[in-house]
N, C-alpha and C positions, 0 to 999 in steps of 0.2 A: 508599435513600439519605435521610438526614435533611435537614431544611432547612438545617442548618449546613453539611453537605457540599455541597449545591447552591450555597450562598452562596460556599463556598471556590472551587469551580470557575468560578463566574461571575466572581469577582474575578480569578482567573487569566486568564480571557479578556479582562477589561478591561485587565490589565497587558500582555498580549500584543498589544493594539492598538497599542502604541508600539514593538513589536519591530522592530529595524532602523533606528529613527529617533532613537536616542539613543546616546551614546558607549558605554555599557555593553554594549548588545545588538549594536552594530556590532562591538565587540571579540569578543563571543561568536561572531558569524558568521565573523569572520576566523579565530578559533581553530579553529572546526569545519571550515572549508575546509582549513586547514593539516593537521588530523588526517586528513581524508578528501578528497583533491583532486577526487573526483567531485562533492562538494557545492559547487555554485556559490552565491554569495550570493543571487541572485534566486530560486533554487529552495529554499533554506533558508527564505527569507521566504515563499515560496509554501506550503510545508508548514505553517508556523506559522499562516498566514492560513486555510488549510483547516481546521485543528484549531479555531481560534477561531470560525469561521463555522459549522461543521457540528456541533461537539461541546460548545461552551462557552456556549451561549445558554440563558438560564433556561427559556424555554418548551420548547426541545428537550429539555433535561435532565429537566424535570418530566414531560413526556409520555412520554419513554423509560422512566423509572422506574415510572410508573403500571402498566406491564405486568408488574411483578415485586412483587406485594404482600407476598410472604414475606420480602423483604429490607428492611433490612439483617439479616445473619445474627445469630442469637442467640448462637451460639458461634463467634467469629471463628477462622479458620484462618490459618496462615502460608503464604502463596502466593509461590513463587519465580517471577519473571517474567524469562525469558531473551529478550532483544530482538535482532532482526536489525539490520543496519546498511546495507542496500542503498539506502534512501532516508531522508531526514532524519525522525527522530522516528516511525518506522513502528511502534514499540511503545507509543506513547502511549495508544492506545485500551485496551490491556490494563491499563495502570496505572490508568486511569480506572475501568474495570470492577471491578477488585479493590477499590479504595477505596470505590466506590459501593456495592458489595455488603456492605461492613462487615467485610472481611477485612484482614489485615495484609500489606503488600507488601514483598518483598525484591527489589530490581531488579538485574539483571545486564545492563548495556548492552553492545552490541557494541563491540569495540575501534575500530570505524569511526564510532561515533556517541556517544562518551562525553560530549563537551562539551555537546551540546544536551540530552541526557537528564538530565545532572546539573544543568544550569541550570534545567530545568523542575522537577525535584525540589526544588531549593533554593528556588525561588519558592513552591512549595506549602507548604514548611515555614516560610517567612517569613510566609505568610498565616495558617497554623494550625500552630504548633509541636507540637501534640498528635497530628498525623496519624501513623498507624502505617505509616511509610514509612522504609525504610533501604536501604543498599546491601548486596547479597549478598556473602558471602565464602566461602572454602573451608570454613568451619565451619558455614555455614547448613544447617539441617536442616528443610526445609519439610514441610508437610502435603500440599501439592499443587503441581503445576508447570504453568505456561503458557509455551509456547515457540514461536518461529518462527525459521526459518533454512533452510539447505540440507538436503537429504535426509540427508547423512552426519551432520551435526550433530544432527539430530532422532533418528536411530538411536542415536547415542551417549548422548543424554539419556534415551531410552527404556530403555536398558540400565542407566544409572547410577541412575535413580530407579524401577526396576522395583518394582511393588507399590503405588506411590502413584497417586492420581487425577491424570491428565495430560491436558492439551489441547495436542497437538503439531501443528504445521503445517509441512509441508515446502514444496517448490517447486511453484508453480502458474503458469499463464499465462492471459492474457485475450484475448478474441476480439471482433471486430466483424462484424456482419452488415450487408451493403450490399444495396440493391435497384436502384441505378443512378439513382435520382431524388433523391439527396441535394442539399440546398441548399448554397450556399457556407458558410453558418454551420455546417451539419452537418460539412462537410469540414474547416473550421477547427478545430472541436471534436475531430474524429477525429485530426487532425494533432497536437493537444495530447495526446490519449490515447496516441499512439504515441511522441512525442519528449520529453515532460516527464520530468524526472529521467534523461535520456539512455536511457530505455527500460528502466531497471534494476529497476523495481518489478513485483511480481506482477500489479498492476492495470493496468500498461501494456499496450496492445494490441500483440500481436506476430503475430497470425494473422487473416486476413480470409476470410470466406465471401462470395463474390461470384457473381452470376448468370452463366449462360453468356453468352459474347460481351460480358462487361463491358468498358467502355471506361475504361482506367486514366488517361487523359490529364488529367482534371480533378483527380483525387486526386494524381497526380504533380506537377501544377503547384502545388498547395497545399503539398505536402511540400518542393518545391524552393525555395519562398519562405522557408522557415525557415532563417535564416542563423546563429542563435545556437547552433550545434552545439558541444558540448564537444570540446576538442582530443583527448581520449582516445577519444571516440566517433568523431571524424573519422579518427583513426588506424585504428581497428577497421574502419570503413567502407572505407577504401582497401585495407586488407589483404584483406578479404573480396571486394572487387571484383577484385583481382588474382588471387585463387584461383579465382573463378568464371570469369574470362576464360581463365586458364590451362587449366582443365578443359573449356573449350568449352561451359559451361552457359548456358542462356538466362536472362536477367534483365532487369528494368527498372530503370534507374539514375535515381533522383530527385535525386541530389546530397546527400541526407541519409540515406536508407536504400535498400537494394536489395530490390526486389520479386521474389520467387522462387516459382514454383509448386511446392509441396511438400506432403506429407501430414503431416509432423511439425512440431512447434513448433521455432522456431529456437533455436540455442544462442548465437548472436552478437547483440548488441544492435543492430547495424547492418543486420540482415536482417529483412524482413517477409515472412512466408510467406502464401500464399493458396491457396484451393481453390475450384473452380467448383461451383455447384449448379444443379439444374434445377427444383426445386420447394420450396415451404415445408415440405413433409413431409420432404424430404431434409435440410433445415436442422435441423428438430426432432430427427430421428433422430441426426444427427451430434452435436448438443449433448448429447443424452441419453447417447450412447455415450462421450463424452469428459468427462462432468460432473465426475468426480473429479480431472481435470487442470485444471479451469477455476476461476479466481478470480472473474471477472465477464464479462459480455457486453454490449457496446455496440450500440445500434441496435434496429430493429424486429423483435422476436421474442418468443416465449413462453418465458421462462426466469426462475427465481426470483431470480437475481442480475443481472437486466438493469438497465442504466442508460442514460441518454441520451448522445449524443455529447458529448464534452467533460467528462464527469462521472466518468470512471473513477477519477481521482485526487482526488476530492472525496467520500470515503466519509462517510456519516452515522453516527449512533450505532448504528443497526440493521444497518449493512452489515458484519456480522461476517466476519472472514477465513474462507475455506473454507465459508461458509454455516453454520458451527457456532455456535450461540448461546452466547456466552461467559458471559452472566449466568445462563443455565440451568445451565451447568457449575458456576458458583460457588454457585448456590442449593443444589446437591445435596451440597456438601461437609459 
C-alpha cells in the first residue's frame, strides 16, 4: 500500500467520524434500514464505528501493510468482490484489502446492503477519483474472485468462475469458552457477542462450551437485561420457545435467547446452544475437531482466532474471515 493509499483510507476514517451525526448520513442510515429492516440505526453506526476504529487508523494501516513487503502488486488484477449482507458493511475489509494490495476492485454488494456499500465507495472516489474501484456488472470478467455468503451461493460462484483464483467463504459460527469465574464485565461483553446485530453475523457467539455443573443464572441475568431486541428477533424467539415447549424439550429462557443443550450449532438466531466439558483438554479437542466450522472463539482458550469477550464484532485488520489471509491470496495473483 502506497502512502497515498494509506492517506486515502485515513481520510475516509476521518469522514466516518461524523457518520450518523449530519443530515446526509442520517438519511443514508434511514435508507439502509428501509432496504434491510434487520439493520437498525444504532447497529449501522456501530458497524461504521468498528471499521473506523479497527481498520482506518494510520498506525494500524501502516503496521498491517509492513507484513506484506511485496505489495502493492506490480501487475494489478481485476478482482470481483461479492459481498454478504447479513450485517452492515461486512464486505468492507475485502474492499480495503484489494485496493491496499494494488489491484482493481469490482464490487457486487448484497441486495440487503447496497446503500451502505455504495455510500462508502462514493466517499472513497470523492477522496481519490483515480481509485480503481467500480461496480460489478453482468459483463464483468474478473481475474480473481473474493466472496462471502451462504453455502449455496458460494457453490454457485465456484461453478460460475471455475478455473479462476478464488477465495470463497461460506457459513461459519462462533463459540465462547466459559470457566465459571467470569466477571460482570466479561458477561456484559459476551452478551454483546451474542446479541449484537441480532446474532446474524458469523462472528456472533451462538454456541457455548461450559464446565460441568455450570451455573447459568448470572449469564441469564445479563441476557435478560438486554431489552433492545429487534422485533424480528423477538418474533423468532417466541416461535422457537413455542416449538421447544410443544416438543417437551428442556431449555433456559432468558427473555432474549433460549439456552438449549445441543451438540450442533443453532439454525435460529434466538437459540444459544451449549455443551458441557470436564477438562481443558476436552475443550482443545472440540475446538480442533470443529475448526473448519468456526469463525472465532471468545474467552480463555488456545485458539488462533481467539478474542476477548465483547470483541467478536470488532475485527482488526488481521482478523481475516475463516482465518485465511486475504493479503497473501492477493499477493499470489
